Steps between C-alpha positions, in 0.01 A plus 500: 500500500651831388501786749470874480841550674823545315718196441720425797879479462734229612756594760811313590588520867874448570540396865846345452774560770759536218494773229673255257225253553231757445673626186515144363126449555420833339724436206282192420166652574506869414350445146205329663405740782385861496626615846813415690511524877811526719343323789538575868747212557719596209496872596605416855771259395642702212392853569366763252759385247250223421255756372780685314618182327155402386435845359825508304429162347125540440431855423154433340354300782295645786734451811365463864713552804325295762640673808178471710578848643370575847678830575736754337280495189665787319856377562430135395291615205789727382730198515259271306400743232839640438632144448237452228182365668160580352311389806593451871299320764391652834366275777134563581578559879721801409379851608318697240777756512746232392284399207444862405859594496595189308229585242629852462845365400350236282316771309830690449622193306181423317465191725242365741457345843338170576356420833587160633193352678671301768332442843207723620341755283143632438302644211517834683879477476454433123283809467773705687758369254280602209462850649882523491496415132612145540343261244696174514517226763630150531273228626650174593555201719841512646746200500398408855125505423559279191703253709221475751263398216296814459324518163337778307154527652177692454609739778815594299296546182244722677771723648675529171176591326443777759848642437435468122176691543694780675707542192808322632679285241633182656808288450423155617751251633550196734539164336280581197464241227363563149188302610429764769474796265132482409414545873603867447318576189278769649783683675726778366829302502811692393720202511539142622830469691674166469824411669607151578254344265704658218842515654503146625315335219663231289355669188451868605419626152219252463360603836510873394326405177231320696440808706470716187254254345289503817503888495396500137221253558348714781583863399564468129817588313 
């Protein structure tokens, strides 16, 4: 079933502890993904040079610095965007002032801020984010939630729909498979974020192709 929303993109999350390993993965997969993410683990392990290296090698891709910022919004945004990031993540528990200052810097570079929906948040919080001018968020099950067996459920879909109805575009992640994608057909999905399912696959290009086919089948080409 085709939907009125724009076609989601495919995002490669690089949560390697080694920049060399991340670069090897990206060398193989960059023709098959739309967005490249320097993940939190990679950024902590290798520093902002991970963002800089990806930008140098892949100037045409949207590049995300997944820093999960909680404070010092302007300073960290300056680091991320000056290194070449297009988007940077801020954790949902961060003060509104942190989000606001990070967004100010993002705008100076023509970039954007994504709110990472970890832990407790409310729809009133989401309305406050929209009032600041924020329009992207990341909805996901974390690694620990996946390991405990939590699956995508109706409660997730209802919360995502409520965010979508507020005008927030969502990037969705957390153990997603191509078969899961039709679940999100009524939601404004900006991207599906895939990490280990691509980086650890025996045939990563085939997996990326399967995601694109599933996106095409639900949203159209």
